[in-house]
C-alpha positions as CSV (number, residue, x, y, z in Angstrom):
1,M,100.2,80.9,107.2
2,A,100.8,84.2,105.5
3,V,101.6,85.9,108.8
4,F,104.1,83.2,109.6
5,L,105.8,83.6,106.2
6,F,105.9,87.4,106.8
7,L,107.5,87.0,110.2
8,L,109.9,84.2,109.3
9,P,112.8,86.5,108.2
10,I,112.4,88.6,111.4
11,L,112.5,85.5,113.6
12,A,115.5,84.1,111.6
13,Y,117.3,87.4,112.2
14,L,116.5,87.4,115.9
15,L,117.7,83.8,116.3
16,W,120.9,84.6,114.4
17,W,121.4,87.7,116.6
18,E,121.0,85.7,119.8
19,L,123.3,82.9,118.7
20,S,126.1,85.2,117.3
21,G,127.2,86.3,120.7
22,R,125.6,89.7,120.4
23,P,127.8,92.1,118.4
24,A,129.1,95.3,120.1
25,I,126.4,97.6,118.7
26,T,123.0,96.1,119.3
27,P,119.5,97.5,119.7
28,S,118.2,97.4,123.2
29,R,115.7,94.8,124.3
30,G,113.2,97.5,125.0
31,L,113.4,98.8,121.4
32,L,112.9,95.3,120.0
33,V,109.9,94.7,122.3
34,G,108.4,98.1,121.3
35,L,108.8,97.4,117.6
36,A,107.3,93.9,118.0
37,A,104.3,95.5,119.9
38,L,103.9,98.0,117.0
39,V,104.0,95.3,114.4
40,F,101.5,93.1,116.2
41,G,99.3,96.1,117.0
42,G,99.3,97.1,113.3
43,I,98.3,93.6,112.3
44,G,95.5,93.6,114.9
45,L,94.2,97.0,113.7
46,A,94.3,95.9,110.1
47,L,92.3,92.7,111.0
48,W,89.8,94.7,113.1
49,F,89.3,97.3,110.3
50,G,89.0,94.6,107.6
51,L,86.4,92.6,109.6
52,S,84.4,95.7,110.6
53,R,84.1,97.0,107.0
54,S,83.2,93.7,105.4
55,I,79.8,93.0,103.7
56,E,77.5,90.6,105.5
57,P,77.3,87.0,104.3
58,G,74.7,86.9,101.4
59,G,75.0,90.6,100.9
60,R,76.0,92.4,97.6
61,Y,78.0,95.5,96.7
62,A,76.2,98.5,95.4
63,P,78.7,100.6,93.5
64,A,79.2,104.4,93.8
65,V,76.6,106.5,91.9
66,L,76.9,110.0,90.5
67,Q,73.6,111.9,91.2
68,G,73.2,115.6,90.5
69,G,76.9,116.3,90.7
70,A,77.3,114.5,94.0
71,V,78.9,111.0,94.5
72,T,77.1,108.6,96.7
73,E,79.7,106.1,97.9
74,G,79.5,102.4,97.3
75,R,78.2,100.2,100.1
76,G,77.2,96.7,101.0
77,V,73.4,96.0,100.9
78,A,71.5,93.0,102.2
79,N,69.8,90.8,99.6
80,P,66.0,90.6,100.1
81,A,64.7,87.4,101.6
82,R,63.7,84.9,99.0
């Protein structure tokens, strides 16, 4: 639903552009297709990155720790079996 709401103004503009009889100076169809590919590619990469970095179900977050002047970054750890 959020993606649809994000894309709604773009779709409304493209619909208006098609129905207006195409003004004299317009972007090429190749440019529009390329931009659409970049937008959808960016959304796909963001989804992939978010899903690949998520904590497993039932896991917990271990925050970053400062030990001996070095920072150990935070990470997801599995809960022990109960």
